[in-house]
N, C-alpha and C positions, 0 to 999 in steps of 0.2 A: 623621974626619967623624962627625957625630952619627947614631947608629943610627936614631932616629926619622925624621930627614930622609931617610935612605937608603930606608927602608921606604915612606915617603910618596911619594918620587920613583918608586920601583919600581911601586907601585900605580897612580900616574898614567900611567906609560908603558904598563903592562899594559892599562889601560882604553883608552888611545889605540890600542894595537895591536888590541884586541878590536873597537873601533868601526870601524877601518879594514878588518878582516877581514870584519865583517858587511856593510859597504858593498861590498866585493869580491864576497862570495858572492851578494848580491842582483843586482849588475850582471852578474857572470859567468853567473849562472843565466839571466838574460834573453838574453844573447848566445848561450848554448848552446841555448836553446829556439829561437831564430831560425835557428841553424845546422842544427838537426834538421829544421826545416820545409824548408830548402833542400836538405838531404841527401835527404829524402823525395821532393822534386820531381825531383832528379837521378836517383834510383833509378827513379822512374816513367818518366822519359825513356829511360833505358838499357834498361829492360824493353820499353818500347813499340817501340823501334827495334832491339832485339836487340844492343846494344852492351856491351862490357866497359870501354871507355874513350871519353871524349869530349874531344877537344882543342879548345881555344879560344885566342884571342890572350891571354887572361888567365891561363891555366893549364889543366891537364888533370884531369878527374875520372875516377877509376877505380872500377869496381865489383868487389868481391871478396867472397868468402865468409868470414865470421868465425864460428868455432865455439868455444864455451866449454863446458867439461865441469864437472859438479858431481855430488856423491854424494847419492843419496836414502836409501841404507841403509848406514851406516858399518860395521855388523857384517858384512854381506855383502861389502862392499868390502875389509875387512881379510882375510877368508877368500880372496877373489880374489887379493889381493897375496901371501898365503902360498903359494897354488898356483903363482904365477909364479916363486917362488924368489928368487934374487938379482936377477933382471931386474925384479922387482916394485918395487925401490927406484928404478928409473929412471922409474917412472910417477908419482911424487910429488915434491913440492918438499922440499928438505932444510932443515928449520926445526925448532927446538926450541920446544915450548910452555912459555913462561917460567914461568908460575905452577905448572903441574904438575911441571916439572923442579925448581923450587926446593923444592917440598913433598917430592919424592922424595929430594932430597939431605938435607933436614932429617930425614927418617925413616930414612935409610940413611947415617949419618955415616962408616961404615967403607968405603963403596964410593967409588972414585975413577974416575969415568967419563972417557973421553978427550975432554974438552971444555975450552974456554977460558972463563974468567969475567972480566968487566970490571965491577968495582965502583968507584963513586966517590961522594963526597959531593955532594949538591945542596942548594940552598936552596929552600924552599917559603915563599911569602909569602901570608898570609891577611889579608883586610881586617878591621880592628878595628871596634868599634861606633861610633866617632866619624867614620868616613870618609864 
């Protein structure tokens, strides 16, 4: 098949996908905003009546505490983790910083860390001036 036709078709499909995604984001955002208003009203009712759950013929609403943690001072947090010893590893998620690790490997070609690498070719399509 002609390469130009393939690229043109790819760009057309990508544009259609982008349009669909933008429509989804707009409609989903409005739905989420309405759900937040209802959640707020349900939280107010639960607080007013001292309830942790409210059963209705349509479903049950539960009130729960959701706590999220974040780090304000990474230097201090790293020191805290060191103080915890091996147990400190259980306090963080196991994830490699892709850019930093790639740079580390490029700067240290003689080191073979115990990690897996998955490399594959991909295609990037850029719009031409005539599109």
